[in-house]
Backbone bond lengths (Angstrom), bond angles and torsions (degrees), N, CA, C in turn:
res aa  C-N    CA-C-N  psi(-1)  N-CA   C-N-CA  omega(-1)  CA-C   N-CA-C  phi
1 N - - - 1.454 - - 1.587 105.45 -
2 L 1.247 119.97 -44.13 1.441 124.46 -175.06 1.538 103.02 -66.33
3 A 1.342 117.44 -42.38 1.483 120.40 -176.81 1.516 109.02 -65.91
4 L 1.265 118.38 -41.22 1.491 119.72 177.50 1.492 113.40 -63.59
5 S 1.285 116.13 -37.33 1.458 123.72 -179.80 1.517 110.30 -65.05
6 R 1.459 115.91 -43.18 1.409 119.23 174.36 1.413 116.12 -66.54
7 L 1.304 119.36 -34.14 1.404 126.17 176.20 1.543 114.03 -64.64
8 R 1.332 111.21 -38.73 1.523 115.04 177.95 1.534 110.35 -72.35
9 L 1.318 113.50 -37.16 1.537 118.60 175.37 1.447 114.17 -59.21
10 K 1.459 110.94 -45.63 1.485 116.19 176.24 1.525 116.59 -60.38
11 R 1.336 115.89 -39.89 1.465 123.34 174.50 1.470 112.93 -65.34
12 H 1.231 115.25 -39.38 1.549 122.49 -177.07 1.466 104.24 -69.81
13 V 1.401 121.25 -40.52 1.496 121.39 -177.25 1.574 105.81 -71.50
14 E 1.404 118.99 -45.33 1.403 118.77 -179.73 1.499 119.83 -66.17
15 L 1.388 114.89 -35.38 1.448 123.64 -179.42 1.565 116.51 -89.70
16 D 1.268 116.35 -34.71 1.391 116.80 -178.07 1.508 114.10 -111.05
17 V 1.341 120.68 -56.15 1.491 126.04 -177.71 1.503 112.48 -61.03
18 L 1.333 116.46 -52.03 1.455 120.51 -169.91 1.621 110.89 -65.82
19 P 1.352 115.26 -44.93 1.513 112.57 177.60 1.479 116.15 -62.52
20 K 1.385 113.01 -33.50 1.462 118.49 179.00 1.530 111.84 -67.62
21 R 1.296 110.54 -40.06 1.619 121.23 -179.20 1.637 106.19 -64.56
22 L 1.339 112.51 -44.92 1.537 118.69 179.71 1.484 110.09 -63.40
23 D 1.406 116.62 -42.44 1.455 117.40 176.42 1.447 112.80 -62.84
24 A 1.279 116.78 -45.63 1.475 121.11 176.01 1.563 114.59 -58.40
25 L 1.348 114.84 -43.94 1.496 118.24 171.21 1.501 110.94 -57.33
26 H 1.330 120.71 -48.57 1.472 118.11 -179.53 1.425 112.15 -64.09
27 S 1.283 120.18 -31.13 1.559 124.97 179.99 1.491 105.39 -67.95
28 I 1.364 116.59 -45.57 1.490 116.16 -179.93 1.578 113.96 -70.22
29 E 1.322 115.59 -28.58 1.514 116.67 170.84 1.425 113.47 -66.53
30 R 1.411 117.13 -41.95 1.393 119.07 175.52 1.531 116.30 -59.85
31 I 1.300 112.21 -42.32 1.489 122.11 177.92 1.610 105.04 -64.04
32 Y 1.209 120.17 -49.12 1.492 123.69 -178.98 1.618 108.77 -56.58
33 L 1.308 117.68 -47.41 1.425 124.41 176.43 1.481 113.09 -61.71
34 R 1.279 114.62 -39.95 1.511 116.37 179.73 1.531 108.80 -74.30
35 L 1.319 122.66 -32.56 1.449 125.01 174.36 1.553 108.83 -64.75
36 E 1.325 120.24 -41.22 1.454 122.30 177.60 1.489 110.46 -65.07
37 Q 1.328 118.83 -45.05 1.378 125.70 179.69 1.559 110.02 -60.83
38 T 1.301 119.14 -46.30 1.460 122.27 178.69 1.495 111.91 -66.64
39 S 1.378 122.84 -39.66 1.361 128.66 175.85 1.541 107.19 -61.12
40 S 1.273 121.43 -44.26 1.488 121.23 178.91 1.529 111.47 -65.16
41 E 1.360 115.53 -38.36 1.473 120.95 179.49 1.546 110.09 -68.29
42 I 1.379 119.63 -37.93 1.387 121.62 173.89 1.470 115.23 -64.34
43 Q 1.400 113.81 -38.95 1.543 115.84 175.37 1.500 110.20 -67.99
44 L 1.345 117.69 -39.56 1.428 114.87 173.62 1.514 115.33 -63.44
45 M 1.284 119.47 -37.90 1.390 122.63 178.34 1.528 113.14 -64.04
46 E 1.364 114.21 -39.76 1.490 118.91 176.28 1.529 112.29 -68.81
47 A 1.335 116.73 -31.09 1.501 118.93 173.87 1.533 106.16 -70.97
48 F 1.179 123.82 -37.97 1.520 124.04 177.75 1.532 108.79 -65.85
49 E 1.318 116.45 -41.70 1.435 115.08 177.09 1.520 116.32 -66.84
50 A 1.382 116.12 -40.17 1.452 119.39 173.89 1.520 112.06 -61.36
51 G 1.347 118.32 -36.19 1.469 119.85 175.32 1.463 111.31 -71.84
52 T 1.247 123.41 -35.16 1.382 128.98 177.62 1.537 109.04 -61.55
53 R 1.362 116.64 -48.08 1.431 121.14 -178.24 1.521 110.31 -67.09
54 A 1.272 118.27 -35.14 1.488 119.90 176.75 1.423 112.97 -68.25
55 L 1.319 115.93 -41.67 1.507 121.17 177.02 1.517 113.38 -64.30
56 R 1.410 112.10 -38.14 1.382 113.92 179.52 1.527 114.86 -67.58
57 G 1.395 114.23 -38.10 1.493 118.87 172.02 1.429 112.25 -61.74
58 L 1.321 121.10 -42.56 1.443 121.98 174.71 1.502 115.96 -59.53
59 N 1.421 110.79 -43.35 1.508 114.97 179.12 1.530 112.47 -69.56
60 D 1.335 112.26 -31.35 1.531 112.19 178.36 1.546 111.98 -68.39
61 S 1.333 117.45 -27.42 1.503 122.86 -179.68 1.414 108.50 -81.17
62 V 1.296 125.64 -21.03 1.423 126.31 179.31 1.516 110.15 -130.24
63 K 1.355 108.63 109.31 1.453 117.28 -174.88 1.622 110.69 -89.08
64 V 1.207 117.20 154.19 1.551 123.07 177.99 1.511 107.34 -53.56
65 D 1.292 118.28 -45.96 1.466 122.11 -172.44 1.579 109.40 -62.40
66 R 1.393 115.53 -40.18 1.460 122.34 179.42 1.548 106.93 -63.42
67 V 1.282 118.51 -50.11 1.447 122.73 -177.91 1.523 109.60 -58.90
68 N 1.299 118.92 -46.17 1.529 124.09 176.03 1.532 110.68 -57.72
69 R 1.330 113.00 -44.83 1.484 118.76 -178.58 1.528 109.88 -65.27
70 V 1.291 117.26 -42.20 1.569 120.51 179.13 1.553 106.69 -61.46
71 F 1.235 114.98 -50.87 1.579 114.63 -174.53 1.560 107.01 -67.08
72 D 1.201 119.81 -39.10 1.471 123.03 177.28 1.540 110.73 -58.25
73 D 1.391 118.35 -48.97 1.412 125.75 179.33 1.582 104.80 -65.43
74 W 1.179 124.31 -37.62 1.484 126.56 -176.67 1.503 106.01 -69.25
75 A 1.309 123.77 -47.64 1.458 125.28 175.81 1.434 111.79 -63.07
76 E 1.296 120.76 -37.72 1.514 123.12 179.39 1.567 108.16 -62.64
77 E 1.309 114.20 -46.63 1.583 121.48 -171.52 1.580 101.87 -73.59
78 S 1.243 121.07 -36.96 1.558 120.71 179.21 1.589 106.80 -65.20
79 L 1.249 119.75 -38.95 1.418 124.68 -175.92 1.673 104.83 -69.36
80 R 1.363 114.64 -44.14 1.421 117.02 174.22 1.534 116.45 -56.32
81 A 1.318 111.19 -39.85 1.479 117.87 -176.51 1.471 108.54 -70.45
82 S 1.278 116.75 -41.67 1.541 123.61 178.07 1.619 106.91 -64.63
83 D 1.243 119.64 -42.00 1.414 117.68 171.42 1.515 117.78 -58.50
84 L 1.378 112.00 -44.86 1.533 114.75 178.08 1.535 108.53 -62.12
85 D 1.300 117.51 -38.52 1.475 122.15 -178.65 1.570 108.66 -59.42
86 D 1.396 111.19 -46.76 1.542 116.31 178.12 1.520 111.19 -60.06
87 V 1.339 118.29 -46.24 1.418 120.79 -178.46 1.533 112.33 -63.90
88 M 1.285 116.21 -38.23 1.538 118.46 -179.19 1.538 103.71 -70.00
89 A 1.316 121.23 -46.83 1.532 122.57 178.70 1.561 108.17 -56.24
90 D 1.307 119.23 -45.01 1.483 119.86 179.16 1.482 111.71 -66.61
91 G 1.306 119.56 -35.37 1.445 123.78 175.43 1.495 113.68 -62.62
92 R 1.362 115.88 -47.85 1.436 122.19 175.44 1.503 114.73 -59.21
93 A 1.259 114.03 -41.45 1.492 123.41 -179.06 1.491 107.21 -67.39
94 G 1.420 119.70 -39.41 1.387 119.70 179.33 1.459 111.83 -70.86
95 M 1.284 123.39 -36.62 1.469 128.72 174.87 1.426 110.81 -61.88
96 Q 1.350 120.04 -42.50 1.414 123.81 -175.42 1.531 106.25 -71.74
97 A 1.389 118.80 -36.31 1.445 121.31 -176.95 1.618 108.20 -68.80
98 A 1.265 113.64 -40.69 1.441 121.49 176.66 1.464 112.81 -58.61
99 A 1.344 114.40 -39.03 1.455 121.07 176.45 1.467 116.00 -76.36
100 G 1.462 114.81 -12.26 1.394 119.48 -175.88 1.443 117.03 83.33
101 L 1.364 117.17 23.94 1.494 123.00 -174.05 1.581 106.61 -118.16
102 S 1.262 116.50 149.52 1.450 117.88 167.81 1.583 104.78 -99.52
103 G 1.296 111.98 166.28 1.480 116.78 175.69 1.516 117.51 -56.21
104 E 1.323 113.04 -40.91 1.521 120.33 179.38 1.505 111.51 -63.69
105 E 1.347 111.72 -46.45 1.536 117.83 179.73 1.417 109.61 -60.44
106 T 1.295 121.35 -48.19 1.465 126.50 175.27 1.497 113.61 -51.70
107 D 1.313 114.95 -54.72 1.496 119.15 178.38 1.476 110.52 -56.99
108 E 1.345 118.63 -48.85 1.499 122.65 -178.78 1.491 108.21 -60.46
109 E 1.371 119.13 -47.29 1.478 119.08 179.10 1.522 112.69 -61.34
110 L 1.282 122.61 -43.06 1.354 133.55 174.59 1.451 110.78 -50.54
111 E 1.419 113.83 -55.88 1.424 120.54 -178.50 1.489 114.68 -62.90
112 A 1.409 115.74 -32.95 1.493 119.01 -177.64 1.611 107.89 -74.83
113 E 1.434 113.01 -35.85 1.440 118.73 -178.53 1.543 109.84 -67.33
114 L 1.339 114.39 -37.60 1.446 122.15 -177.85 1.580 109.83 -66.09
115 E 1.437 114.05 -44.37 1.476 123.55 178.92 1.559 105.27 -59.72
116 A 1.324 119.02 -44.25 1.475 123.88 -170.93 1.589 102.59 -68.28
117 L 1.379 119.61 -46.48 1.404 119.06 175.89 1.516 117.77 -57.72
118 L 1.304 114.71 -41.69 1.432 120.23 178.66 1.484 112.53 -60.62
119 E 1.365 111.46 -44.62 1.517 117.33 -178.29 1.488 110.17 -63.54
120 E 1.437 114.04 -45.06 1.403 119.14 178.60 1.588 110.69 -59.05
121 E 1.337 117.10 -41.88 1.453 119.16 -179.45 1.471 110.34 -68.12
122 R 1.365 120.68 -32.28 1.433 122.92 -178.87 1.473 109.25 -69.05
123 K 1.346 118.99 -46.18 1.470 123.42 175.76 1.526 112.84 -62.13
124 S 1.332 116.05 -37.06 1.441 120.20 -178.47 1.511 107.21 -67.19
125 G 1.311 118.45 -43.10 1.469 125.62 -178.30 1.530 107.17 -63.19
126 L 1.348 119.88 -45.86 1.457 120.26 176.40 1.561 114.35 -60.80
127 K 1.338 114.46 -40.36 1.457 115.77 175.18 1.604 116.58 -63.28
128 E 1.356 110.83 -39.59 1.458 116.69 174.58 1.558 110.71 -62.08
129 L 1.275 114.29 -46.34 1.453 118.64 178.88 1.502 113.29 -58.86
130 A 1.400 112.91 -42.82 1.474 114.18 178.20 1.563 111.90 -66.85
131 L 1.348 120.64 -36.14 1.317 121.47 178.93 1.511 110.04 -64.94
132 K 1.300 120.07 -44.33 1.416 128.39 178.86 1.572 109.05 -59.85
133 V 1.255 117.15 -43.02 1.433 120.70 -175.87 1.626 110.06 -72.59
134 T 1.356 111.81 -37.29 1.384 120.23 178.06 1.490 110.59 -64.38
135 S 1.453 117.56 -45.02 1.422 122.05 -178.74 1.488 108.12 -66.56
136 H 1.345 117.24 -44.48 1.494 114.93 -175.41 1.592 108.52 -69.88
137 T 1.336 119.07 -36.01 1.364 121.14 178.97 1.474 111.28 -70.40
138 D 1.377 124.29 -39.62 1.323 125.72 171.79 1.502 115.44 -56.93
139 T 1.355 116.00 -40.59 1.384 122.58 175.50 1.644 110.34 -60.40
140 A 1.376 107.89 -46.95 1.540 109.86 -178.51 1.378 109.30 -72.33
141 M 1.334 126.01 -33.14 1.389 129.11 -179.10 1.529 110.49 -62.44
142 G 1.450 108.42 -45.06 1.483 115.24 -179.85 1.536 109.14 -61.51
143 A 1.256 117.12 -42.59 1.521 120.71 175.74 1.483 110.70 -60.12
144 N 1.344 116.32 -42.77 1.451 120.64 -177.62 1.555 107.96 -70.48
145 A 1.223 118.63 -34.18 1.497 121.81 -178.59 1.593 105.22 -69.07
146 N 1.267 117.92 -39.39 1.441 117.54 177.36 1.453 111.32 -65.78
147 L 1.385 116.85 -41.44 1.458 119.59 179.45 1.514 108.55 -65.30
148 I 1.406 118.13 -40.52 1.393 118.07 -177.19 1.621 109.39 -66.33
149 A 1.384 111.00 -42.92 1.479 112.82 177.40 1.514 111.24 -60.19
150 D 1.220 121.64 -46.59 1.448 126.11 175.70 1.564 111.24 -56.13
151 A 1.296 117.31 -44.52 1.474 121.30 178.73 1.531 108.47 -66.66
152 N 1.272 115.75 -43.26 1.507 117.43 -179.85 1.524 109.27 -67.72
153 A 1.198 115.55 -40.76 1.588 116.02 177.85 1.556 109.84 -63.23
154 D 1.439 117.32 -35.05 1.414 117.96 -178.22 1.519 109.16 -74.27
155 T 1.337 114.31 -33.78 1.504 114.13 -171.18 1.515 112.22 -102.48
156 G 1.405 114.43 -6.15 1.487 117.84 174.72 1.583 106.75 87.05
157 N 1.371 124.85 11.80 1.334 123.75 178.69 1.525 112.42 -91.70
158 A 1.211 123.42 63.34 1.502 127.67 -173.25 1.538 104.07 -73.75
159 G 1.264 114.84 145.77 1.483 121.58 174.01 1.510 112.93 91.10
160 V 1.307 125.31 8.77 1.496 124.72 179.38 1.569 99.95 -82.23
161 E 1.334 113.39 129.58 1.460 117.56 176.61 1.611 118.21 -87.76
162 E 1.168 115.45 151.02 1.441 119.16 177.26 1.518 109.91 -93.05
163 P 1.349 118.33 153.67 1.406 121.79 -179.57 1.553 111.62 -71.34
164 D 1.376 115.15 154.95 1.556 120.51 179.78 1.442 106.21 -109.89
165 D 1.332 126.65 48.38 1.425 125.95 177.92 1.509 114.73 -65.84
166 A 1.317 121.31 -26.36 1.438 124.05 175.61 1.398 111.27 -60.41
167 G 1.307 119.18 -50.09 1.484 125.00 -179.12 1.541 110.94 -55.96
168 K 1.275 114.90 -47.46 1.470 122.73 -174.58 1.521 108.90 -66.37
169 L 1.353 120.07 -40.01 1.424 126.13 176.43 1.453 113.15 -62.69
170 A 1.411 116.84 -44.69 1.378 125.00 175.72 1.465 113.01 -57.97
171 D 1.340 115.65 -45.42 1.497 122.28 178.75 1.535 114.82 -61.33
172 I 1.318 109.25 -37.84 1.548 115.84 -176.24 1.577 107.80 -73.73
173 L 1.296 118.50 -39.03 1.479 124.20 179.57 1.540 108.81 -71.79
174 Q 1.225 123.56 -35.45 1.449 124.50 -177.19 1.551 110.07 -75.98
175 Q 1.293 117.84 -17.31 1.535 117.56 174.24 1.387 106.48 -76.87
């Protein structure tokens, strides 16, 4: 009798209670998912609203007329700058024509003159360097000569010659 009662209870739970509980659990899961989805949609909507407010604030600070005026002013100033460039180019061309030169000749002449100046500067710099090296070397050689003379006097080796490297260096640099 007890065993039969437990078997009936087990069947009742398996056939009636368990399916109802599973249906209730599925319903709760669907409700939970719908709440999550709705919450996400609300957050998305709030983000759109915040973006719209920010864009509205920016649009309120910049009016269409102001934008048009800025671009019109920019176009006008660009045109003026272009006109000034044209006038300057015409003026240069007129000066060159008055001097009997074409633009290409002037550029070529200027480039040749620049090259000559750079070559002259390079040679001048080398000569100055040679003079400085010679001066410093002469000073050092003079000091060495004194040391050699002193050493020769101390050791009795009179007549030992000092090398003339400074003169050789100066000759090489001047070439």
